[in-house]
C-alpha positions in Angstrom: 8.8 -13.8 -21.2 6.0 -16.0 -22.6 8.2 -17.1 -25.5 10.2 -19.4 -23.3 8.4 -22.4 -22.1 11.1 -23.0 -19.4 10.1 -19.8 -17.7 7.8 -20.2 -14.7 5.0 -17.8 -13.7 5.7 -17.8 -10.0 8.6 -15.3 -9.6 7.9 -11.8 -8.3 7.7 -9.1 -11.0 8.7 -5.5 -10.7 9.4 -2.5 -12.9 12.2 0.0 -12.1 14.0 3.2 -13.3 17.1 2.2 -11.4 20.2 0.3 -12.6 19.3 -3.4 -12.2 22.8 -4.2 -11.1 22.5 -1.7 -8.3 19.2 -3.3 -7.1 20.8 -6.7 -6.9 23.8 -5.3 -5.0 21.6 -4.0 -2.1 22.3 -5.9 1.1 19.6 -6.6 3.7 19.3 -4.9 7.1 20.7 -6.7 10.2 23.1 -8.8 8.1 20.4 -11.2 7.1 20.4 -13.5 4.1 20.7 -11.9 0.7 17.3 -13.1 -0.1 15.7 -11.2 2.8 14.9 -8.1 0.7 11.8 -6.8 -1.0 13.2 -8.1 -4.3 12.9 -11.7 -3.1 10.4 -11.6 -0.2 8.1 -8.6 -0.7 5.3 -10.2 1.3 7.1 -9.9 4.6 7.0 -6.1 4.6 3.6 -6.0 2.9 2.0 -7.9 5.7 3.2 -5.3 8.2 2.7 -2.2 6.1 0.3 -2.8 3.1 1.1 0.0 0.7 1.6 -1.2 -2.9 1.1 -4.9 -3.1 3.6 -7.3 -4.8 2.7 -9.3 -7.8 3.9 -12.5 -9.5 4.3 -13.0 -13.2 1.1 -15.1 -13.2 -1.0 -12.4 -11.6 0.5 -9.6 -13.7 -0.1 -11.5 -17.0 -3.7 -12.3 -15.9 -4.5 -8.7 -15.2 -2.7 -7.5 -18.3 -5.0 -9.6 -20.4 -8.2 -8.9 -18.5 -10.4 -6.3 -20.2 -12.0 -5.2 -17.0 -8.8 -4.5 -15.0 -5.9 -2.1 -14.8 -2.7 -3.9 -14.1 -0.4 -2.3 -11.6 3.2 -3.3 -11.7 5.2 -2.3 -8.5 8.1 0.1 -9.1 11.3 -0.9 -7.3 13.9 1.7 -6.2 16.4 2.4 -3.5 16.3 4.7 -0.5 18.7 5.8 2.3 16.0 7.5 4.4 15.0 4.8 6.8 18.0 3.1 8.4 21.3 4.0 10.0 24.3 1.6 10.1 26.6 3.1 12.6 26.8 6.7 11.4 26.2 5.9 7.8 22.9 5.7 6.0 22.0 2.1 5.0 20.6 1.8 1.5 17.6 -0.5 1.1 15.0 -1.4 -1.5 11.6 0.3 -1.5 8.4 0.3 -3.6 8.0 3.9 -4.8 5.1 3.7 -7.2 3.4 1.7 -9.9 3.5 1.2 -13.7 0.0 1.1 -15.2 -1.3 -1.1 -18.0 -4.8 -1.3 -19.3 -6.1 -3.3 -22.3 -2.5 -4.4 -22.9 -1.3 -0.8 -23.3 1.1 1.1 -21.1 -0.5 4.1 -19.5 2.2 5.7 -17.4 3.8 5.7 -13.9 2.5 7.1 -10.6 4.4 7.6 -7.4 3.1 6.1 -4.1 2.4 9.7 -2.8 0.0 10.2 -5.7 -2.1 7.2 -4.8 -2.4 7.5 -1.0 -5.7 5.5 -0.8 -4.7 2.5 -2.8 -4.4 0.3 0.3 -8.0 1.0 1.4 -9.6 -0.4 -1.8 -7.5 -3.6 -2.1 -8.7 -6.8 -0.5 -5.1 -8.0 -0.3 -4.4 -5.2 2.3 -3.4 -6.8 5.6 -2.4 -3.8 7.8 -1.8 -0.1 7.3 -1.4 3.0 9.4 -3.4 6.3 9.4 -2.0 9.4 10.9 -4.1 12.4 12.0 -2.2 15.6 12.1 -2.8 19.3 12.7 -0.4 21.9 11.4 2.0 19.1 10.5 2.1 17.7 14.1 0.9 14.2 14.9 -2.4 14.0 16.9 -3.4 10.3 16.7 -1.9 7.2 15.0 -4.1 4.3 14.0 -3.5 0.9 12.4 -6.3 -0.6 10.3 -6.6 -4.1 9.1 -8.2 -6.2 6.3 -10.7 -3.9 4.7 -14.1 -5.2 3.6 -15.0 -3.5 0.3 -18.4 -3.3 -1.4 -18.9 -1.8 -4.8 -22.0 -1.1 -6.7 -23.2 1.1 -9.6 -26.3 2.5 -11.3 -26.8 4.0 -14.7 -27.7 7.7 -14.7 -28.3 9.4 -18.1 -26.6 6.6 -19.8 -23.4 6.8 -17.7 -22.4 4.6 -14.7 -22.3 6.1 -11.2 -20.3 4.1 -8.7 -20.5 3.7 -5.0 -17.8 2.2 -2.7 -18.3 1.2 0.9 -15.1 0.4 2.9 -15.4 -1.2 6.3 -12.3 -1.2 8.5 -11.3 -2.5 11.9 -8.3 -1.2 13.8 -6.8 0.2 16.9 -5.1 3.3 18.2 -1.3 2.9 18.4 -0.5 6.4 19.7 -2.2 9.4 21.2 -0.3 12.6 21.3 -3.2 15.0 21.6 -6.4 14.1 23.5 -9.4 13.9 21.2 -13.0 12.6 21.8 -13.6 9.1 20.3 -16.4 10.4 18.0 -14.0 13.1 16.6 -11.3 10.5 16.0 -13.7 8.3 14.0 -15.0 11.3 12.0 -11.6 12.6 11.1 -10.4 9.1 10.2 -13.4 8.6 7.9 -12.8 11.9 6.3 -9.1 11.3 5.7 -9.6 7.8 4.2 -12.3 9.2 1.9 -9.9 12.0 0.8 -7.2 9.5 0.1 -9.5 7.2 -1.9 -10.7 10.2 -4.0 -7.2 11.4 -4.6 -6.2 8.0 -5.8 -9.2 7.8 -8.2 -8.4 11.3 -9.6 -4.7 10.4 -10.1 -5.7 7.3 -12.0 -8.2 9.2 -14.1 -5.4 11.5 -15.4 -3.8 8.4 -17.0 -7.2 6.8 -18.0 -6.5 4.1 -15.4 -9.1 2.4 -13.2 -7.2 2.2 -9.9 -10.3 1.5 -7.8 -11.3 -1.4 -10.0 -14.7 0.1 -10.7 -15.0 -0.9 -14.4 -14.7 -4.6 -13.4 -18.0 -4.3 -11.4 -19.9 -3.8 -14.7 -17.7 -6.1 -16.7 -18.4 -9.0 -14.3 -22.1 -8.4 -14.5 -22.3 -7.9 -18.3 -19.2 -8.4 -20.4 -20.9 -6.8 -23.4 -20.7 -3.4 -21.6 
């Protein structure tokens, strides 16, 4: 892309395993403009449900070149699981995972289900839900907004040990099963921690820094 000076750095950038012609043939829900899809306006849905954030060419290239970052390119695919049009399933675009690049090398692909905590460690996150369940049945549903993230590290036996503090504010959107407030908070904290750890471990298998931990050291001392 960088070979052509006419090419701008503002378009959205995605990776995909699908047929590109099929992606462009997808029509929006509710008979809206053809540009009202995740391919052209990914921010609209991301502001409501912040899962995997969209990226422009400019941001992707900057992260691709940055030694202290793992670049994550959203993976675009199709699904028929969300909407019905009459009695027929309506096909729509969805972000199903990320392609990983680090130090200008391709590391692999991860599905969204493998990185369930990615939204809790991204400052770009606007709003996301959290579901508490027991035996597969919903107990309480929350929405959390705009995480505040603090990262630090210390060197132990010559190796860095990281600490992440995530502060969230939100509200309860649904209560199916009564639960004391302190239990709700405890269970929410435990699940969010589990999701963040699962995301870290998924990235570790690909040698990818999904929690942007290495950048903490890099910003402080680029020689490390």
